[in-house]
C-alpha positions, 0 to 999 in steps of 0.5 A: 777206788773212787777216781780223782775226777769224781773226788775233785767234783765232790770237793768243789760241791762240798767247799764254799769259796767264800766262807764268811759267816756274817752272823748267820746260824751255821749248819751243824755239819760245819761246826768243828771245835779245835781243842784250843777253842773249848775253853773259849766256849765255857760259860766262865769265859767272858772275853774272847779275842781273835783276828779277822776270820778265826771264828769270833762271829761264827761262835757268837752265832753257833752258840745260839743253836741248841743243836750245837750246844748239845753237840758240844755237851760231851766236852762242855756239859753246862752248855746243854742246859744254857739259853743263849741270846745275842746282846750285839752282833752283825745281824740286826735285832733292834728289839733287843739291841740298838744298831750302830746309828741308834747307839750313836744317837743315844750317846749324842743325847748325853746318855752313857754306854754303861746305861745303854748296855744295862738297857740291853740286859734289861730288855732281854731279861725282862722278856724272859721273865715276863716283866713289863719295862719301857720299850717304846724307844731305846732312849726310854729303856736307857732312861728307865735303867738309869733312874731305877737302879734298884728295880734293875738290880731286882730284875737281874736277881729275879732272872737268876731265880727264874733260871735256877728254877728252870735248871738252866743258865743264861748266856748273852753274847756280844760280837762285832762291837767295831760297828758301834762307832767310827771313833777309837776313843768312843769305841774304847768307852763303849767296850770298857763300859760293856765289860763293866756290865759283864763284870756286874753280871758275874754276881749272879751265878746263872747270868753270864756274858761273853764278849768277842773282841778284835785284837786291836780293840783288846790291846787298847785301854779298855780294862782300866777299871776296878776288878777288871782282872776278874775278866782278864783271867777268863780271856781266851785268844782264838787261833788255829794250828795247821792240824786244826785247819786240816781237821776242819777241812775233813769235817766239811768234806765228810758232811757234804750233801748227797753223793758228794758226801758219800764219795768223800766219806769213802775216801776218808774210810779208804785211807783210815780204814774206818768211817767217820762217826755218825751222830744225829745226822752229823758226821764226826771225825775220829781223833787221829784225823784231828791231830797232826800225824800219819793219818792226817797227812795221808788223808791230804796226800790222797787229795794232793799227792806227795809233792808240790811238783815232780819231787820233794824240792818244791815242798809237801802239799800238806804243809805248803797249803797252810804255810803260804796262807799264814800272816806275818805272825804265822797265823792262818785262818780257816776262811783262807784255807778252805777258800784255797782248797775249794779253789784248787779243786775248781781249778783242777777240774777246769785245767787239769781234769786228767791229773792223777790226784784230785788237786793239782799242785799248780791249782793249790798255788792258784788257790792261794791267790784266791784266798789272798784276794778274799783275805784282802777284801775281808781286811778292807771291811774291817780296816778300810784304810789298809786297802787305801795304803796298799794300792800305791805299793802295787808292783814293788818287790818285797823284802824292801827298805821301809824308805821305799814304802814311805816314798810311795806313800808320800807321793800318793798322800802329800799331806801325810798320814792324816790324808788317809780317808776312812768311813770306819775306824782309822789307823790307831797310831795315825797321829804318829805318822808313817812310823805309826802306820807301819806299827799298825800294819805289823800288829795286823800281821801284814808287815813283817820286820826282818833281821836286816831291818827290811820289811817283808809281806807274807803271801797271804797279803802280798799276792792280793795286794799285788806286790812281787817277790822273787820266786814267790806265788805270783801276785794278783794283777791290777783289776783282777779283783 
């Protein structure tokens, strides 16, 4: 049997502490598909909704890899005969879509988002079928689309014929749309007009569009146009059940490189008595290790033992490691979970090298601290105002009355909610004052209203923002980030 120290070192080698994708193309061994995500990857799904860290940018990038599409072919066979292109994303590609500043510049010249998105489609399709259209600047392409509706319609029709003759389909993927504007009303218009363009593409059987949206973007008035229901019926909300997170963990562990991978695949086989399945150089999990049940629980028990202490009163590592990473809506993200386990292995290696299991239970608690720190940093990237509002609350203990939180905010922002600065999208309900801010934070899963009216904060955010709770995981100390 491989000893705990060797397994511990292999886990450290296998798991990245920071797991943000930022639009880069992933390695095939990192691709794990929860069953609930399959529908989101289908060609006829035009709208994918999700919170930060659930995989929107990952899938927007992964779908562009032919190897990923082939790997998904068993469940989604049309993807094996589909060419996938970016229509907007985190990685700049000014030839095929404008960046945020360029987008803003075009709109300031009294051009519409509708024509900008049609110009994006025109550039992509014209490059595929070899048609010459104005491409000197984005303004030239937008003007061409606006003034030439019939040639643009013919371009789409000819592209559809091209893909029919090739025996393929075309998918254009749009992600990171919050980067197109720092104003909510402008953003709403940009997203709404993109959805109109996607709807029109549906008239061509082999031309598809897929839009990845944040939850707060989707819940605004972006679908108030004729026939929007045709898109709404295709929407899928990305989420991760606890067993999905454990499945992802073992997918990453089994696909570690070199001797680390050999070691961890050996652990997997020693527990389940069968090795993972190798397919084109990628190790795939057996079905029983993807689902909640005896096999999955025993796999994690091999890493962390049975208890979060000396007995059952402290909790079970298999469930504790996920439950303490959930937001107020009981959702945990893969980034947080993988960061927590990677940190736990690293801390165990440094502080508990003689422990009989690869992961010491105290190191799992410290892993939650690290995951909370990362989650707070990620949240600040999308919602800069959240970090600004949480800083005055550092040191208070939750649950607490909202009046205590208001008092802290009024002290730090004497001019009220409008005193909050942000270089990005502000709180949606900022005009409603502190009550509106409270609703925004509850919508993001940061605040949780209790039955007695007090507000609580899940460990995922509480720890990183430096708030206390009696008997909970210790908060991060000021300056530790």
